[in-house]
C-alpha positions in Angstrom: 2.0 -25.8 21.0 2.7 -28.5 18.5 6.0 -28.8 16.6 4.1 -28.3 13.4 2.9 -24.9 14.7 6.6 -23.9 15.2 7.5 -25.1 11.7 4.5 -23.4 10.1 5.1 -20.0 11.8 8.8 -20.0 11.1 8.0 -20.9 7.5 5.6 -17.9 7.4 8.3 -15.7 8.8 10.7 -16.7 6.1 8.1 -16.3 3.4 7.5 -12.7 4.7 11.2 -11.9 4.6 11.6 -13.5 1.1 8.6 -11.6 -0.2 10.1 -8.3 1.0 13.4 -9.0 -0.7 11.7 -10.1 -3.9 9.0 -7.4 -3.7 6.5 -10.2 -4.2 3.1 -8.5 -3.6 1.1 -11.6 -4.2 2.8 -13.4 -1.3 2.6 -10.3 1.0 -1.1 -9.9 0.3 -1.6 -13.6 1.2 0.5 -13.4 4.4 -0.7 -10.0 5.8 -3.9 -9.7 7.7 -6.2 -6.9 6.5 -5.5 -4.9 9.7 -1.7 -5.6 9.6 0.5 -3.0 11.3 4.3 -2.7 11.0 6.5 -0.7 13.5 9.7 0.1 11.8 13.1 -0.9 13.1 14.8 2.3 12.1 12.5 5.0 13.5 9.5 3.3 15.1 7.1 4.7 12.4 3.9 2.8 12.1 2.7 1.6 8.7 -0.5 -0.3 7.9 -0.9 -3.0 5.3 -1.8 -0.6 2.5 1.2 1.7 3.1 3.6 -1.2 3.2 2.2 -2.8 0.0 2.2 0.6 -1.8 5.8 1.3 -0.8 7.0 -2.2 -1.9 5.0 -2.0 -5.2 6.4 1.4 -6.1 10.0 0.3 -5.3 10.2 3.2 -2.8 11.0 0.7 0.0 13.5 -2.0 -1.0 15.1 -4.9 1.0 18.2 -6.0 -0.8 18.9 -8.5 2.0 17.3 -10.0 5.0 19.0 -12.8 6.9 17.1 -14.5 9.7 18.2 -16.9 12.4 15.3 -19.3 12.8 17.2 -21.6 15.2 17.3 -18.8 17.7 13.6 -18.0 17.4 11.2 -18.2 20.3 7.8 -19.4 19.1 4.7 -19.5 21.3 1.1 -20.3 20.5 -1.7 -19.0 22.8 -5.1 -20.1 21.6 -5.4 -18.7 18.0 -2.4 -16.4 18.4 1.1 -17.2 17.3 4.1 -15.1 18.4 7.5 -15.3 17.0 10.4 -13.5 18.6 13.5 -13.7 16.3 16.5 -12.0 15.0 17.5 -10.6 11.6 20.4 -8.9 9.9 18.9 -6.7 7.1 19.6 -3.9 4.6 16.9 -1.7 3.2 16.4 1.5 1.2 13.9 3.9 2.6 11.5 6.0 0.4 13.8 9.0 0.7 16.6 6.9 -0.8 18.6 6.6 2.4 20.0 3.1 3.0 19.9 1.4 6.4 21.4 -1.7 7.7 20.7 -3.2 11.1 20.7 -6.2 13.3 17.3 -6.5 14.8 15.2 -8.4 17.3 11.6 -8.6 16.1 8.2 -9.7 17.3 5.7 -11.1 14.8 2.2 -11.7 15.9 0.0 -14.1 13.8 -3.7 -14.9 14.1 -5.3 -18.1 12.9 -8.2 -17.5 10.7 -11.5 -19.4 10.5 -9.8 -22.1 8.4 -6.7 -22.3 10.5 -4.5 -20.3 8.1 -2.0 -18.0 10.0 -1.9 -14.4 8.9 0.6 -11.8 10.1 -1.2 -9.1 12.1 1.7 -7.2 13.6 5.4 -6.9 13.2 7.8 -4.8 15.2 11.5 -4.5 15.0 14.1 -3.2 17.5 17.6 -2.4 16.3 20.3 -4.3 18.1 23.1 -1.9 19.0 26.5 -3.5 18.5 
């Protein structure tokens, strides 16, 4: 793995977090692969790209704050797959209106497309119990 791969994947991670906080659908649509899947940190529910985009667009799922710790991230590249294991502290509001805050450890899986652009194909968060 080159140092530029690490920088690029961590930049994509931060762009993903920033887009969630800003409800920026254009950035999310660019970052997320067509077959993207998210496994939720709170309850382990699985949401595909369309569900996540719909929830963000409607304002049903809001992320007032996501703080990441990129210096702690473990980044690996295996062929055309990039894997980032990192940590966040976040707050969000679920579609039912319930608020949730958690420290989490996450795994993001990226795939390099035909032109080398990384797209997020999978994201899973695990709450860190304190």
